[in-house]
SELO-555754 format. One record per atom (N, C-alpha, C): residue in one letter; x, y, z; atom name; residue number from 1. Coordinates in nm, 4 decimals. Each point is the difference from the previous one (the first is absolute). Example, Ala and Ser with C-alpha at 12.3 -4.5 7.8 and 13.67 -1.06 7.14 Angstrom:
<r><aa>A</aa><x>1.3190</x><y>-0.5690</y><z>0.7800</z><at>N</at><i>1</i></r>
<r><aa>A</aa><x>-0.0890</x><y>0.1190</y><z>0.0000</z><at>CA</at><i>1</i></r>
<r><aa>A</aa><x>0.0900</x><y>0.1200</y><z>0.0000</z><at>C</at><i>1</i></r>
<r><aa>S</aa><x>-0.0350</x><y>0.1050</y><z>-0.0720</z><at>N</at><i>2</i></r>
<r><aa>S</aa><x>0.0820</x><y>0.1190</y><z>0.0060</z><at>CA</at><i>2</i></r>
<r><aa>S</aa><x>-0.0770</x><y>0.1090</y><z>0.0730</z><at>C</at><i>2</i></r>
This chain:
<r><aa>M</aa><x>0.0853</x><y>-0.1181</y><z>0.0000</z><at>N</at><i>1</i></r>
<r><aa>M</aa><x>-0.0853</x><y>0.1181</y><z>0.0000</z><at>CA</at><i>1</i></r>
<r><aa>M</aa><x>0.0900</x><y>0.1247</y><z>0.0000</z><at>C</at><i>1</i></r>
<r><aa>N</aa><x>-0.0256</x><y>0.0933</y><z>-0.0913</z><at>N</at><i>2</i></r>
<r><aa>N</aa><x>0.0816</x><y>0.1211</y><z>-0.0044</z><at>CA</at><i>2</i></r>
<r><aa>N</aa><x>-0.0600</x><y>0.1093</y><z>0.0885</z><at>C</at><i>2</i></r>
<r><aa>D</aa><x>0.0711</x><y>0.1119</y><z>0.0117</z><at>N</at><i>3</i></r>
<r><aa>D</aa><x>-0.0437</x><y>0.1095</y><z>0.0885</z><at>CA</at><i>3</i></r>
<r><aa>D</aa><x>-0.1368</x><y>0.0548</y><z>-0.0374</z><at>C</at><i>3</i></r>
<r><aa>N</aa><x>-0.0308</x><y>0.0098</y><z>-0.1303</z><at>N</at><i>4</i></r>
<r><aa>N</aa><x>-0.1298</x><y>0.0524</y><z>-0.0415</z><at>CA</at><i>4</i></r>
<r><aa>N</aa><x>-0.1128</x><y>-0.0915</y><z>0.0434</z><at>C</at><i>4</i></r>
<r><aa>Q</aa><x>0.0203</x><y>-0.1308</y><z>-0.0088</z><at>N</at><i>5</i></r>
<r><aa>Q</aa><x>-0.1028</x><y>-0.0941</y><z>0.0421</z><at>CA</at><i>5</i></r>
<r><aa>Q</aa><x>-0.0216</x><y>0.0075</y><z>0.1504</z><at>C</at><i>5</i></r>
<r><aa>V</aa><x>0.1066</x><y>0.0145</y><z>0.0753</z><at>N</at><i>6</i></r>
<r><aa>V</aa><x>-0.0121</x><y>0.0092</y><z>0.1452</z><at>CA</at><i>6</i></r>
<r><aa>V</aa><x>-0.0776</x><y>0.1243</y><z>0.0382</z><at>C</at><i>6</i></r>
<r><aa>S</aa><x>0.0296</x><y>0.1143</y><z>-0.0619</z><at>N</at><i>7</i></r>
<r><aa>S</aa><x>-0.0661</x><y>0.1245</y><z>0.0375</z><at>CA</at><i>7</i></r>
<r><aa>S</aa><x>-0.1494</x><y>-0.0026</y><z>-0.0317</z><at>C</at><i>7</i></r>
<r><aa>E</aa><x>-0.0430</x><y>-0.0831</y><z>-0.0964</z><at>N</at><i>8</i></r>
<r><aa>E</aa><x>-0.1422</x><y>-0.0109</y><z>-0.0301</z><at>CA</at><i>8</i></r>
<r><aa>E</aa><x>-0.0778</x><y>-0.0573</y><z>0.1175</z><at>C</at><i>8</i></r>
<r><aa>Y</aa><x>0.0669</x><y>-0.0754</y><z>0.0847</z><at>N</at><i>9</i></r>
<r><aa>Y</aa><x>-0.0671</x><y>-0.0667</y><z>0.1104</z><at>CA</at><i>9</i></r>
<r><aa>Y</aa><x>0.0232</x><y>0.0680</y><z>0.1344</z><at>C</at><i>9</i></r>
<r><aa>M</aa><x>0.0737</x><y>0.1078</y><z>0.0026</z><at>N</at><i>10</i></r>
<r><aa>M</aa><x>0.0218</x><y>0.0737</y><z>0.1235</z><at>CA</at><i>10</i></r>
<r><aa>M</aa><x>-0.1282</x><y>0.0759</y><z>0.0325</z><at>C</at><i>10</i></r>
<r><aa>C</aa><x>-0.0375</x><y>-0.0004</y><z>0.1262</z><at>N</at><i>11</i></r>
<r><aa>C</aa><x>-0.1243</x><y>0.0661</y><z>0.0398</z><at>CA</at><i>11</i></r>
<r><aa>C</aa><x>0.0248</x><y>0.0978</y><z>0.1145</z><at>C</at><i>11</i></r>
<r><aa>L</aa><x>-0.0891</x><y>0.0978</y><z>0.0087</z><at>N</at><i>12</i></r>
<r><aa>L</aa><x>0.0018</x><y>0.0996</y><z>0.1061</z><at>CA</at><i>12</i></r>
<r><aa>L</aa><x>-0.1268</x><y>-0.0149</y><z>0.0828</z><at>C</at><i>12</i></r>
<r><aa>S</aa><x>0.0112</x><y>0.0277</y><z>0.1271</z><at>N</at><i>13</i></r>
<r><aa>S</aa><x>-0.1186</x><y>-0.0030</y><z>0.0864</z><at>CA</at><i>13</i></r>
<r><aa>S</aa><x>-0.0748</x><y>0.1327</y><z>-0.0116</z><at>C</at><i>13</i></r>
<r><aa>D</aa><x>-0.1205</x><y>0.0037</y><z>0.0562</z><at>N</at><i>14</i></r>
<r><aa>D</aa><x>-0.0732</x><y>0.1261</y><z>0.0009</z><at>CA</at><i>14</i></r>
<r><aa>D</aa><x>0.0735</x><y>0.1047</y><z>0.0832</z><at>C</at><i>14</i></r>
<r><aa>K</aa><x>0.0706</x><y>-0.0439</y><z>0.1043</z><at>N</at><i>15</i></r>
<r><aa>K</aa><x>0.0799</x><y>0.0935</y><z>0.0803</z><at>CA</at><i>15</i></r>
<r><aa>K</aa><x>0.1150</x><y>0.0572</y><z>-0.0817</z><at>C</at><i>15</i></r>
<r><aa>D</aa><x>0.0621</x><y>-0.0844</y><z>-0.0845</z><at>N</at><i>16</i></r>
<r><aa>D</aa><x>0.1067</x><y>0.0490</y><z>-0.0889</z><at>CA</at><i>16</i></r>
<r><aa>D</aa><x>-0.0547</x><y>0.1065</y><z>-0.0947</z><at>C</at><i>16</i></r>
<r><aa>I</aa><x>-0.1153</x><y>-0.0286</y><z>-0.0597</z><at>N</at><i>17</i></r>
<r><aa>I</aa><x>-0.0607</x><y>0.0940</y><z>-0.0951</z><at>CA</at><i>17</i></r>
<r><aa>I</aa><x>-0.0323</x><y>0.1321</y><z>0.0701</z><at>C</at><i>17</i></r>
<r><aa>S</aa><x>-0.0534</x><y>-0.0098</y><z>0.1204</z><at>N</at><i>18</i></r>
<r><aa>S</aa><x>-0.0333</x><y>0.1194</y><z>0.0772</z><at>CA</at><i>18</i></r>
<r><aa>S</aa><x>0.1251</x><y>0.0827</y><z>0.0298</z><at>C</at><i>18</i></r>
<r><aa>R</aa><x>0.1054</x><y>-0.0681</y><z>0.0399</z><at>N</at><i>19</i></r>
<r><aa>R</aa><x>0.1257</x><y>0.0695</y><z>0.0333</z><at>CA</at><i>19</i></r>
<r><aa>R</aa><x>0.0597</x><y>0.0664</y><z>-0.1241</z><at>C</at><i>19</i></r>
<r><aa>I</aa><x>-0.0011</x><y>-0.0692</y><z>-0.1127</z><at>N</at><i>20</i></r>
<r><aa>I</aa><x>0.0592</x><y>0.0526</y><z>-0.1235</z><at>CA</at><i>20</i></r>
<r><aa>I</aa><x>-0.0784</x><y>0.1194</y><z>-0.0528</z><at>C</at><i>20</i></r>
<r><aa>T</aa><x>-0.1327</x><y>-0.0099</y><z>0.0026</z><at>N</at><i>21</i></r>
<r><aa>T</aa><x>-0.0837</x><y>0.1014</y><z>-0.0645</z><at>CA</at><i>21</i></r>
<r><aa>T</aa><x>-0.0553</x><y>0.1055</y><z>0.0948</z><at>C</at><i>21</i></r>
<r><aa>G</aa><x>-0.0055</x><y>-0.0322</y><z>0.1297</z><at>N</at><i>22</i></r>
<r><aa>G</aa><x>-0.0638</x><y>0.0896</y><z>0.0954</z><at>CA</at><i>22</i></r>
<r><aa>G</aa><x>-0.1518</x><y>-0.0147</y><z>0.0018</z><at>C</at><i>22</i></r>
<r><aa>I</aa><x>-0.0504</x><y>-0.1007</y><z>-0.0704</z><at>N</at><i>23</i></r>
<r><aa>I</aa><x>-0.1437</x><y>-0.0254</y><z>-0.0039</z><at>CA</at><i>23</i></r>
<r><aa>I</aa><x>-0.0385</x><y>-0.0794</y><z>0.1249</z><at>C</at><i>23</i></r>
<r><aa>N</aa><x>-0.1024</x><y>0.0451</y><z>0.0680</z><at>N</at><i>24</i></r>
<r><aa>N</aa><x>-0.0458</x><y>-0.0636</y><z>0.1229</z><at>CA</at><i>24</i></r>
<r><aa>N</aa><x>-0.0456</x><y>-0.1436</y><z>-0.0268</z><at>C</at><i>24</i></r>
<r><aa>L</aa><x>0.0238</x><y>-0.0891</y><z>0.0980</z><at>N</at><i>25</i></r>
<r><aa>L</aa><x>-0.0423</x><y>-0.1399</y><z>-0.0134</z><at>CA</at><i>25</i></r>
<r><aa>L</aa><x>-0.1504</x><y>-0.0123</y><z>-0.0232</z><at>C</at><i>25</i></r>
<r><aa>S</aa><x>-0.0781</x><y>0.0840</y><z>0.0659</z><at>N</at><i>26</i></r>
<r><aa>S</aa><x>-0.1457</x><y>-0.0072</y><z>-0.0184</z><at>CA</at><i>26</i></r>
<r><aa>S</aa><x>-0.0399</x><y>0.0417</y><z>-0.1410</z><at>C</at><i>26</i></r>
<r><aa>T</aa><x>0.0740</x><y>0.0929</y><z>-0.0595</z><at>N</at><i>27</i></r>
<r><aa>T</aa><x>-0.0267</x><y>0.0396</y><z>-0.1387</z><at>CA</at><i>27</i></r>
<r><aa>T</aa><x>0.0300</x><y>-0.1158</y><z>-0.0935</z><at>C</at><i>27</i></r>
<r><aa>L</aa><x>0.1121</x><y>-0.0677</y><z>0.0219</z><at>N</at><i>28</i></r>
<r><aa>L</aa><x>0.0327</x><y>-0.1170</y><z>-0.0821</z><at>CA</at><i>28</i></r>
<r><aa>L</aa><x>-0.1089</x><y>-0.1064</y><z>0.0123</z><at>C</at><i>28</i></r>
<r><aa>R</aa><x>-0.0475</x><y>-0.0221</y><z>0.1218</z><at>N</at><i>29</i></r>
<r><aa>R</aa><x>-0.1063</x><y>-0.0980</y><z>0.0238</z><at>CA</at><i>29</i></r>
<r><aa>R</aa><x>-0.1268</x><y>0.0394</y><z>-0.0762</z><at>C</at><i>29</i></r>
<r><aa>N</aa><x>-0.0374</x><y>0.1278</y><z>0.0066</z><at>N</at><i>30</i></r>
<r><aa>N</aa><x>-0.1186</x><y>0.0484</y><z>-0.0721</z><at>CA</at><i>30</i></r>
<r><aa>N</aa><x>0.0174</x><y>-0.0140</y><z>-0.1508</z><at>C</at><i>30</i></r>
<r><aa>W</aa><x>0.1191</x><y>0.0289</y><z>-0.0492</z><at>N</at><i>31</i></r>
<r><aa>W</aa><x>0.0274</x><y>-0.0146</y><z>-0.1426</z><at>CA</at><i>31</i></r>
<r><aa>W</aa><x>-0.0147</x><y>-0.1448</y><z>-0.0440</z><at>C</at><i>31</i></r>
<r><aa>R</aa><x>0.0500</x><y>-0.0930</y><z>0.0829</z><at>N</at><i>32</i></r>
<r><aa>R</aa><x>-0.0131</x><y>-0.1418</y><z>-0.0354</z><at>CA</at><i>32</i></r>
<r><aa>R</aa><x>-0.1475</x><y>-0.0381</y><z>-0.0102</z><at>C</at><i>32</i></r>
<r><aa>R</aa><x>-0.0793</x><y>0.0449</y><z>0.0946</z><at>N</at><i>33</i></r>
<r><aa>R</aa><x>-0.1437</x><y>-0.0317</y><z>0.0004</z><at>CA</at><i>33</i></r>
<r><aa>R</aa><x>-0.0723</x><y>0.0576</y><z>-0.1215</z><at>C</at><i>33</i></r>
<r><aa>S</aa><x>0.0459</x><y>0.1158</y><z>-0.0467</z><at>N</at><i>34</i></r>
<r><aa>S</aa><x>-0.0678</x><y>0.0659</y><z>-0.1114</z><at>CA</at><i>34</i></r>
<r><aa>S</aa><x>0.0670</x><y>-0.0255</y><z>-0.1356</z><at>C</at><i>34</i></r>
<r><aa>G</aa><x>0.1059</x><y>-0.0815</y><z>-0.0001</z><at>N</at><i>35</i></r>
<r><aa>G</aa><x>0.0655</x><y>-0.0347</y><z>-0.1264</z><at>CA</at><i>35</i></r>
<r><aa>G</aa><x>0.0979</x><y>0.1040</y><z>-0.0520</z><at>C</at><i>35</i></r>
<r><aa>H</aa><x>0.0485</x><y>0.0868</y><z>0.0876</z><at>N</at><i>36</i></r>
<r><aa>H</aa><x>0.0966</x><y>0.1024</y><z>-0.0399</z><at>CA</at><i>36</i></r>
<r><aa>H</aa><x>0.1377</x><y>-0.0347</y><z>0.0572</z><at>C</at><i>36</i></r>
<r><aa>G</aa><x>0.0986</x><y>0.0805</y><z>-0.0363</z><at>N</at><i>37</i></r>
<r><aa>G</aa><x>0.1333</x><y>-0.0169</y><z>0.0554</z><at>CA</at><i>37</i></r>
<r><aa>G</aa><x>0.0792</x><y>-0.1076</y><z>-0.0720</z><at>C</at><i>37</i></r>
<r><aa>P</aa><x>0.1164</x><y>-0.0329</y><z>0.0554</z><at>N</at><i>38</i></r>
<r><aa>P</aa><x>0.0880</x><y>-0.0964</y><z>-0.0659</z><at>CA</at><i>38</i></r>
<r><aa>P</aa><x>-0.0553</x><y>-0.1423</y><z>0.0060</z><at>C</at><i>38</i></r>
<r><aa>V</aa><x>0.0448</x><y>-0.0816</y><z>-0.0944</z><at>N</at><i>39</i></r>
<r><aa>V</aa><x>-0.0363</x><y>-0.1416</y><z>-0.0047</z><at>CA</at><i>39</i></r>
<r><aa>V</aa><x>0.0489</x><y>-0.0670</y><z>0.1275</z><at>C</at><i>39</i></r>
<r><aa>Y</aa><x>-0.0837</x><y>-0.0867</y><z>0.0567</z><at>N</at><i>40</i></r>
<r><aa>Y</aa><x>0.0382</x><y>-0.0710</y><z>0.1224</z><at>CA</at><i>40</i></r>
<r><aa>Y</aa><x>-0.0502</x><y>-0.1434</y><z>-0.0065</z><at>C</at><i>40</i></r>
<r><aa>M</aa><x>0.0500</x><y>-0.0794</y><z>0.0914</z><at>N</at><i>41</i></r>
<r><aa>M</aa><x>-0.0512</x><y>-0.1357</y><z>0.0157</z><at>CA</at><i>41</i></r>
<r><aa>M</aa><x>-0.0129</x><y>-0.0274</y><z>0.1487</z><at>C</at><i>41</i></r>
<r><aa>K</aa><x>-0.0934</x><y>-0.0857</y><z>0.0319</z><at>N</at><i>42</i></r>
<r><aa>K</aa><x>-0.0247</x><y>-0.0322</y><z>0.1402</z><at>CA</at><i>42</i></r>
<r><aa>K</aa><x>0.0371</x><y>-0.1459</y><z>0.0223</z><at>C</at><i>42</i></r>
<r><aa>T</aa><x>0.0732</x><y>-0.0264</y><z>0.1062</z><at>N</at><i>43</i></r>
<r><aa>T</aa><x>0.0408</x><y>-0.1360</y><z>0.0312</z><at>CA</at><i>43</i></r>
<r><aa>T</aa><x>-0.0639</x><y>-0.0430</y><z>0.1315</z><at>C</at><i>43</i></r>
<r><aa>G</aa><x>-0.0305</x><y>-0.1259</y><z>0.0117</z><at>N</at><i>44</i></r>
<r><aa>G</aa><x>-0.0472</x><y>-0.0523</y><z>0.1279</z><at>CA</at><i>44</i></r>
<r><aa>G</aa><x>-0.1460</x><y>0.0248</y><z>0.0307</z><at>C</at><i>44</i></r>
<r><aa>G</aa><x>-0.0834</x><y>0.0194</y><z>-0.0990</z><at>N</at><i>45</i></r>
<r><aa>G</aa><x>-0.1432</x><y>0.0146</y><z>0.0252</z><at>CA</at><i>45</i></r>
<r><aa>G</aa><x>-0.0416</x><y>0.1378</y><z>0.0455</z><at>C</at><i>45</i></r>
<r><aa>K</aa><x>-0.1186</x><y>0.0062</y><z>0.0637</z><at>N</at><i>46</i></r>
<r><aa>K</aa><x>-0.0616</x><y>0.1280</y><z>0.0371</z><at>CA</at><i>46</i></r>
<r><aa>K</aa><x>0.0892</x><y>0.0862</y><z>0.0894</z><at>C</at><i>46</i></r>
<r><aa>N</aa><x>0.0664</x><y>-0.0592</y><z>0.0951</z><at>N</at><i>47</i></r>
<r><aa>N</aa><x>0.0847</x><y>0.0763</y><z>0.0919</z><at>CA</at><i>47</i></r>
<r><aa>N</aa><x>0.1478</x><y>-0.0103</y><z>-0.0351</z><at>C</at><i>47</i></r>
<r><aa>G</aa><x>0.0289</x><y>-0.0347</y><z>-0.1251</z><at>N</at><i>48</i></r>
<r><aa>G</aa><x>0.1379</x><y>-0.0171</y><z>-0.0428</z><at>CA</at><i>48</i></r>
<r><aa>G</aa><x>0.0708</x><y>0.1318</y><z>-0.0258</z><at>C</at><i>48</i></r>
<r><aa>S</aa><x>0.1207</x><y>-0.0128</y><z>-0.0465</z><at>N</at><i>49</i></r>
<r><aa>S</aa><x>0.0833</x><y>0.1167</y><z>-0.0305</z><at>CA</at><i>49</i></r>
<r><aa>S</aa><x>-0.0323</x><y>0.0559</y><z>-0.1373</z><at>C</at><i>49</i></r>
<r><aa>V</aa><x>0.0147</x><y>0.1298</y><z>-0.0132</z><at>N</at><i>50</i></r>
<r><aa>V</aa><x>-0.0124</x><y>0.0676</y><z>-0.1290</z><at>CA</at><i>50</i></r>
<r><aa>V</aa><x>0.1409</x><y>0.0272</y><z>-0.0493</z><at>C</at><i>50</i></r>
<r><aa>L</aa><x>0.0278</x><y>-0.0420</y><z>-0.1228</z><at>N</at><i>51</i></r>
<r><aa>L</aa><x>0.1312</x><y>0.0209</y><z>-0.0587</z><at>CA</at><i>51</i></r>
<r><aa>L</aa><x>-0.0138</x><y>0.0694</y><z>-0.1346</z><at>C</at><i>51</i></r>
<r><aa>Y</aa><x>0.0939</x><y>0.0880</y><z>-0.0283</z><at>N</at><i>52</i></r>
<r><aa>Y</aa><x>0.0017</x><y>0.0740</y><z>-0.1256</z><at>CA</at><i>52</i></r>
<r><aa>Y</aa><x>0.1236</x><y>-0.0432</y><z>-0.0791</z><at>C</at><i>52</i></r>
<r><aa>P</aa><x>-0.0191</x><y>-0.0615</y><z>-0.1180</z><at>N</at><i>53</i></r>
<r><aa>P</aa><x>0.1166</x><y>-0.0332</y><z>-0.0825</z><at>CA</at><i>53</i></r>
<r><aa>P</aa><x>0.0799</x><y>0.1276</y><z>-0.0304</z><at>C</at><i>53</i></r>
<r><aa>E</aa><x>0.1277</x><y>-0.0052</y><z>0.0286</z><at>N</at><i>54</i></r>
<r><aa>E</aa><x>0.0842</x><y>0.1200</y><z>-0.0111</z><at>CA</at><i>54</i></r>
<r><aa>E</aa><x>-0.0032</x><y>0.0611</y><z>-0.1404</z><at>C</at><i>54</i></r>
<r><aa>M</aa><x>0.0076</x><y>-0.0833</y><z>-0.1031</z><at>N</at><i>55</i></r>
<r><aa>M</aa><x>0.0014</x><y>0.0535</y><z>-0.1369</z><at>CA</at><i>55</i></r>
<r><aa>M</aa><x>-0.1313</x><y>0.0706</y><z>-0.0329</z><at>C</at><i>55</i></r>
<r><aa>E</aa><x>-0.1120</x><y>-0.0561</y><z>0.0428</z><at>N</at><i>56</i></r>
<r><aa>E</aa><x>-0.1304</x><y>0.0630</y><z>-0.0246</z><at>CA</at><i>56</i></r>
<r><aa>E</aa><x>-0.0123</x><y>0.1301</y><z>0.0785</z><at>C</at><i>56</i></r>
<r><aa>F</aa><x>0.0490</x><y>-0.0006</y><z>0.1231</z><at>N</at><i>57</i></r>
<r><aa>F</aa><x>-0.0024</x><y>0.1224</y><z>0.0792</z><at>CA</at><i>57</i></r>
<r><aa>F</aa><x>0.0816</x><y>0.1088</y><z>-0.0681</z><at>C</at><i>57</i></r>
<r><aa>M</aa><x>0.1193</x><y>-0.0343</y><z>-0.0487</z><at>N</at><i>58</i></r>
<r><aa>M</aa><x>0.0854</x><y>0.1004</y><z>-0.0640</z><at>CA</at><i>58</i></r>
<r><aa>M</aa><x>-0.0663</x><y>0.0577</y><z>-0.1250</z><at>C</at><i>58</i></r>
<r><aa>K</aa><x>-0.0681</x><y>-0.0837</y><z>-0.0779</z><at>N</at><i>59</i></r>
<r><aa>K</aa><x>-0.0726</x><y>0.0508</y><z>-0.1173</z><at>CA</at><i>59</i></r>
<r><aa>K</aa><x>-0.1064</x><y>0.1003</y><z>0.0436</z><at>C</at><i>59</i></r>
<r><aa>W</aa><x>-0.0780</x><y>-0.0382</y><z>0.1004</z><at>N</at><i>60</i></r>
<r><aa>W</aa><x>-0.1070</x><y>0.0861</y><z>0.0501</z><at>CA</at><i>60</i></r>
<r><aa>W</aa><x>0.0568</x><y>0.1311</y><z>0.0548</z><at>C</at><i>60</i></r>
<r><aa>F</aa><x>0.1057</x><y>-0.0085</y><z>0.0798</z><at>N</at><i>61</i></r>
<r><aa>F</aa><x>0.0604</x><y>0.1170</y><z>0.0623</z><at>CA</at><i>61</i></r>
<r><aa>F</aa><x>0.0586</x><y>0.0936</y><z>-0.1054</z><at>C</at><i>61</i></r>
<r><aa>N</aa><x>0.0643</x><y>-0.0558</y><z>-0.1015</z><at>N</at><i>62</i></r>
<r><aa>N</aa><x>0.0558</x><y>0.0819</y><z>-0.1075</z><at>CA</at><i>62</i></r>
<r><aa>N</aa><x>-0.1095</x><y>0.0708</y><z>-0.0783</z><at>C</at><i>62</i></r>
<r><aa>Q</aa><x>-0.1142</x><y>-0.0663</y><z>-0.0198</z><at>N</at><i>63</i></r>
<r><aa>Q</aa><x>-0.1126</x><y>0.0647</y><z>-0.0671</z><at>CA</at><i>63</i></r>
<r><aa>Q</aa><x>-0.0511</x><y>0.1184</y><z>0.0822</z><at>C</at><i>63</i></r>
<r><aa>L</aa><x>-0.0063</x><y>-0.0181</y><z>0.1318</z><at>N</at><i>64</i></r>
<r><aa>L</aa><x>-0.0423</x><y>0.1112</y><z>0.0871</z><at>CA</at><i>64</i></r>
<r><aa>L</aa><x>0.0948</x><y>0.1187</y><z>-0.0124</z><at>C</at><i>64</i></r>
<r><aa>K</aa><x>0.1294</x><y>-0.0289</y><z>0.0003</z><at>N</at><i>65</i></r>
<r><aa>K</aa><x>0.0989</x><y>0.1077</y><z>-0.0117</z><at>CA</at><i>65</i></r>
<r><aa>K</aa><x>-0.0136</x><y>0.0714</y><z>-0.1341</z><at>C</at><i>65</i></r>
<r><aa>E</aa><x>-0.0183</x><y>-0.0769</y><z>-0.1075</z><at>N</at><i>66</i></r>
<r><aa>E</aa><x>-0.0163</x><y>0.0608</y><z>-0.1325</z><at>CA</at><i>66</i></r>
<r><aa>E</aa><x>-0.1235</x><y>0.0886</y><z>-0.0045</z><at>C</at><i>66</i></r>
<r><aa>Q</aa><x>-0.1105</x><y>-0.0467</y><z>0.0590</z><at>N</at><i>67</i></r>
<r><aa>Q</aa><x>-0.1224</x><y>0.0803</y><z>0.0038</z><at>CA</at><i>67</i></r>
<r><aa>Q</aa><x>0.0211</x><y>0.1288</y><z>0.0789</z><at>C</at><i>67</i></r>
<r><aa>A</aa><x>0.0721</x><y>-0.0089</y><z>0.1103</z><at>N</at><i>68</i></r>
<r><aa>A</aa><x>0.0266</x><y>0.1181</y><z>0.0828</z><at>CA</at><i>68</i></r>
<r><aa>A</aa><x>0.0850</x><y>0.1013</y><z>-0.0766</z><at>C</at><i>68</i></r>
<r><aa>I</aa><x>0.0995</x><y>-0.0487</y><z>-0.0731</z><at>N</at><i>69</i></r>
<r><aa>I</aa><x>0.0862</x><y>0.0883</y><z>-0.0789</z><at>CA</at><i>69</i></r>
<r><aa>I</aa><x>-0.0805</x><y>0.0692</y><z>-0.1090</z><at>C</at><i>69</i></r>
<r><aa>L</aa><x>-0.0849</x><y>-0.0778</y><z>-0.0688</z><at>N</at><i>70</i></r>
<r><aa>L</aa><x>-0.0844</x><y>0.0596</y><z>-0.1053</z><at>CA</at><i>70</i></r>
<r><aa>L</aa><x>-0.0926</x><y>0.1059</y><z>0.0577</z><at>C</at><i>70</i></r>
<r><aa>E</aa><x>-0.0551</x><y>-0.0270</y><z>0.1162</z><at>N</at><i>71</i></r>
<r><aa>E</aa><x>-0.0905</x><y>0.0954</y><z>0.0648</z><at>CA</at><i>71</i></r>
<r><aa>E</aa><x>0.0749</x><y>0.1282</y><z>0.0381</z><at>C</at><i>71</i></r>
<r><aa>L</aa><x>0.1216</x><y>-0.0146</y><z>0.0516</z><at>N</at><i>72</i></r>
<r><aa>L</aa><x>0.0809</x><y>0.1172</y><z>0.0356</z><at>CA</at><i>72</i></r>
<r><aa>L</aa><x>0.0318</x><y>0.0842</y><z>-0.1243</z><at>C</at><i>72</i></r>
<r><aa>E</aa><x>0.0381</x><y>-0.0680</y><z>-0.1088</z><at>N</at><i>73</i></r>
<r><aa>E</aa><x>0.0308</x><y>0.0715</y><z>-0.1232</z><at>CA</at><i>73</i></r>
<r><aa>E</aa><x>-0.1234</x><y>0.0707</y><z>-0.0552</z><at>C</at><i>73</i></r>
<r><aa>K</aa><x>-0.1133</x><y>-0.0662</y><z>0.0089</z><at>N</at><i>74</i></r>
<r><aa>K</aa><x>-0.1247</x><y>0.0604</y><z>-0.0468</z><at>CA</at><i>74</i></r>
<r><aa>K</aa><x>-0.0331</x><y>0.1244</y><z>0.0807</z><at>C</at><i>74</i></r>
<r><aa>N</aa><x>0.0131</x><y>-0.0074</y><z>0.1319</z><at>N</at><i>75</i></r>
<r><aa>N</aa><x>-0.0297</x><y>0.1139</y><z>0.0870</z><at>CA</at><i>75</i></r>
<r><aa>N</aa><x>0.1003</x><y>0.1141</y><z>-0.0181</z><at>C</at><i>75</i></r>
<r><aa>K</aa><x>0.1233</x><y>-0.0342</y><z>-0.0366</z><at>N</at><i>76</i></r>
<r><aa>K</aa><x>0.1023</x><y>0.1017</y><z>-0.0230</z><at>CA</at><i>76</i></r>
<r><aa>K</aa><x>-0.0332</x><y>0.0847</y><z>-0.1228</z><at>C</at><i>76</i></r>
<r><aa>N</aa><x>-0.0694</x><y>-0.0623</y><z>-0.0948</z><at>N</at><i>77</i></r>
<r><aa>N</aa><x>-0.0332</x><y>0.0681</y><z>-0.1249</z><at>CA</at><i>77</i></r>
<r><aa>N</aa><x>-0.1295</x><y>0.0806</y><z>0.0091</z><at>C</at><i>77</i></r>
<r><aa>L</aa><x>-0.0654</x><y>0.0013</y><z>0.1130</z><at>N</at><i>78</i></r>
<r><aa>L</aa><x>-0.1254</x><y>0.0752</y><z>0.0139</z><at>CA</at><i>78</i></r>
<r><aa>L</aa><x>0.0234</x><y>0.1475</y><z>0.0186</z><at>C</at><i>78</i></r>
């Protein structure tokens, strides 16, 4: 298995996502319930852990940053 294959299976916890983004854990929970936010998977049934595949999280996070940059540029031109 090469490094790219390994990184596809690396996961982050909801606490990791909260720490990285500053998004509150309850907001992440609400987003999961409503189908928003980064891709996640749940392990261990109803009370199991929530895990976010790192590569999917990075795609989602980069899209957020791009949207924020576009919004800033748009507002600068007003």
